[in-house]
C-alpha positions as CSV (number, residue, x, y, z in Angstrom):
1,M,2.7,2.4,-0.6
2,E,1.8,0.5,-3.7
3,A,3.7,-2.2,-5.4
4,P,4.6,-1.0,-8.9
5,P,6.6,-3.1,-11.3
6,T,9.8,-1.4,-10.2
7,A,9.2,-1.8,-6.4
8,L,11.7,-4.6,-5.8
9,Y,14.3,-3.0,-8.0
10,Q,14.0,0.3,-6.0
11,L,14.1,-1.5,-2.6
12,K,17.3,-3.4,-3.7
13,R,18.8,-0.2,-5.1
14,L,18.3,1.5,-1.7
15,R,19.7,-1.7,0.0
16,K,16.5,-2.3,1.9
17,D,15.9,-5.7,3.4
18,I,12.7,-7.1,2.0
19,G,12.4,-9.2,5.2
20,N,11.7,-6.0,7.1
21,L,8.7,-5.2,5.0
22,D,5.5,-5.7,7.1
23,V,2.7,-3.9,5.3
24,I,2.0,-2.9,1.7
25,F,-0.9,-0.5,1.1
26,I,-2.5,-0.7,-2.3
27,S,-4.8,2.1,-3.4
28,G,-6.3,0.5,-6.5
29,L,-6.5,-2.6,-8.6
30,E,-4.4,-1.4,-11.6
31,G,-1.1,-2.8,-12.9
32,E,0.8,0.4,-12.2
33,R,0.0,-0.1,-8.5
34,T,0.3,-3.9,-8.2
35,F,2.4,-5.5,-10.9
36,G,5.4,-5.6,-8.6
37,L,3.5,-7.5,-5.9
38,P,4.3,-11.0,-7.1
39,F,8.1,-10.3,-7.1
40,L,7.9,-8.6,-3.7
41,L,6.1,-11.7,-2.3
42,A,8.5,-14.1,-4.0
43,E,11.6,-12.2,-2.7
44,R,10.1,-12.1,0.8
45,A,9.4,-15.8,0.7
46,L,13.2,-16.3,0.1
47,S,14.1,-13.9,2.9
48,R,15.4,-15.3,6.2
49,R,12.8,-13.1,8.0
50,T,9.5,-14.8,7.1
51,G,8.4,-15.4,10.7
52,R,6.2,-12.3,10.6
53,P,3.2,-12.1,8.3
54,L,3.3,-9.6,5.4
55,W,0.0,-7.6,5.3
56,V,-1.3,-6.5,2.0
57,V,-4.0,-3.9,2.6
58,G,-6.2,-2.8,-0.4
59,P,-9.6,-2.3,-1.9
60,R,-12.2,-5.0,-2.1
61,G,-10.9,-7.8,-4.4
62,I,-7.2,-7.3,-3.6
63,A,-6.8,-10.9,-2.3
64,D,-8.2,-12.5,-5.5
65,Y,-6.4,-9.9,-7.7
66,G,-3.1,-10.3,-5.9
67,M,-3.2,-14.1,-6.0
68,A,-4.1,-14.1,-9.7
69,Q,-1.0,-12.0,-10.4
70,L,1.1,-14.3,-8.3
71,R,-0.2,-17.3,-10.2
72,A,0.4,-15.6,-13.5
73,A,4.0,-14.7,-12.5
74,F,4.9,-18.0,-10.8
75,P,2.6,-20.9,-12.2
76,G,2.5,-23.8,-9.8
77,M,4.4,-21.9,-7.1
78,A,2.0,-19.1,-6.1
79,D,0.3,-20.9,-3.1
80,E,3.7,-22.0,-1.7
81,I,5.1,-18.4,-2.1
82,A,2.1,-16.9,-0.3
83,A,2.3,-19.4,2.5
84,Q,6.1,-19.0,2.8
85,C,5.9,-15.2,3.2
86,R,2.8,-15.6,5.4
87,V,0.8,-13.1,3.3
88,K,-2.4,-11.8,4.9
89,W,-4.8,-10.0,2.7
90,E,-6.9,-7.2,4.2
91,E,-9.7,-5.7,2.1
92,V,-10.9,-2.3,3.2
93,D,-13.9,0.0,2.7
94,D,-14.7,3.3,4.5
95,D,-13.6,2.6,8.0
96,F,-11.0,2.9,10.7
97,S,-9.1,-0.3,11.1
98,R,-6.3,-1.6,13.2
99,N,-4.4,-4.7,12.2
100,Q,-1.5,-6.1,14.3
101,L,0.9,-3.5,13.0
102,V,-0.7,-0.1,12.2
103,A,-4.0,1.8,12.5
104,Y,-5.4,3.4,9.4
105,L,-8.5,5.1,8.0
106,S,-9.5,4.0,4.6
107,I,-11.8,6.0,2.3
108,R,-13.3,4.3,-0.7
109,L,-13.0,6.5,-3.9
110,P,-15.1,6.4,-7.0
111,G,-14.3,3.2,-8.9
112,S,-12.1,0.7,-7.1
113,G,-9.7,3.1,-5.4
114,V,-8.9,3.7,-1.7
115,A,-7.2,6.6,0.0
116,Y,-5.5,6.1,3.4
117,R,-4.6,7.9,6.6
118,I,-2.0,5.7,8.2
119,L,-1.0,6.0,11.9
120,V,2.3,4.6,13.0
121,E,4.2,5.4,16.2
122,G,2.2,8.6,16.8
123,R,2.7,10.0,13.3
124,A,0.1,10.3,10.6
125,L,0.7,9.8,6.8
126,A,-2.0,10.7,4.3
127,Y,-1.9,9.0,1.0
128,A,-4.1,9.3,-2.1
129,R,-3.6,8.0,-5.6
130,D,-5.5,10.8,-7.4
131,A,-6.7,14.3,-6.8
132,L,-9.5,14.1,-4.3
133,C,-12.6,16.1,-3.6
134,R,-12.3,18.9,-0.9
135,E,-14.1,16.9,1.8
136,T,-11.8,13.9,1.4
137,H,-8.8,16.1,1.5
138,A,-10.0,17.7,4.7
139,L,-10.6,14.3,6.4
140,L,-7.1,13.0,5.4
141,D,-5.3,16.3,5.9
142,R,-6.3,17.1,9.5
143,G,-3.1,16.9,11.5
144,A,-1.2,14.9,8.9
145,D,2.6,14.9,9.4
146,A,3.1,14.0,5.8
147,W,1.2,13.8,2.5
148,V,1.9,11.5,-0.4
149,L,-0.1,12.3,-3.5
150,N,0.5,9.9,-6.4
151,S,-1.1,11.9,-9.2
152,G,-0.2,13.8,-12.3
153,E,-2.3,16.7,-11.1
154,K,-1.0,19.6,-9.0
155,P,-2.1,19.0,-5.4
156,N,-4.3,21.6,-3.6
157,I,-3.5,20.7,0.0
158,T,-3.4,22.9,3.1
159,G,-3.7,22.1,6.7
160,D,-2.3,21.9,10.2
161,G,1.0,20.0,10.7
162,L,1.5,19.5,7.0
163,E,5.3,19.1,6.6
164,L,5.6,17.3,3.3
165,C,3.6,17.1,0.1
166,L,5.1,14.9,-2.5
167,A,3.5,14.8,-5.9
168,M,4.6,12.0,-8.2
169,A,3.6,12.1,-11.8
């Protein structure tokens, strides 16, 4: 979820193999959510496990925005890095989608943001970057196994099967 500037550092600190990363969900086109993307892509390009594509799922414009960041971070190398890590950009609106790895519901928020309900191996994760209206909460919350709310606001979430609500300021 997201690719903040500290994403690569945190993955390395946790001893996670970047080559195992298959999907990055981006909720908005702001630096706090995307400035780590060039470094994740470059590290993955150097990984031994680049046989599988890396999906970057985000709001409309994520492909151009992400490539612009990659070109700014690695002038003259961006296209090679993107090809090496086999990045696949998937731009979303309000819909239920299924790429080769996961199924998800995306809900376009005011501005350029997106909230997600991600379905993996029979489990549902609801993710939103900001406090949402009651109707959007209800749609994402229904039967969610976990909630991640990336907001400075106190969440107001209730629902069946809710096991976790993590609020990050």
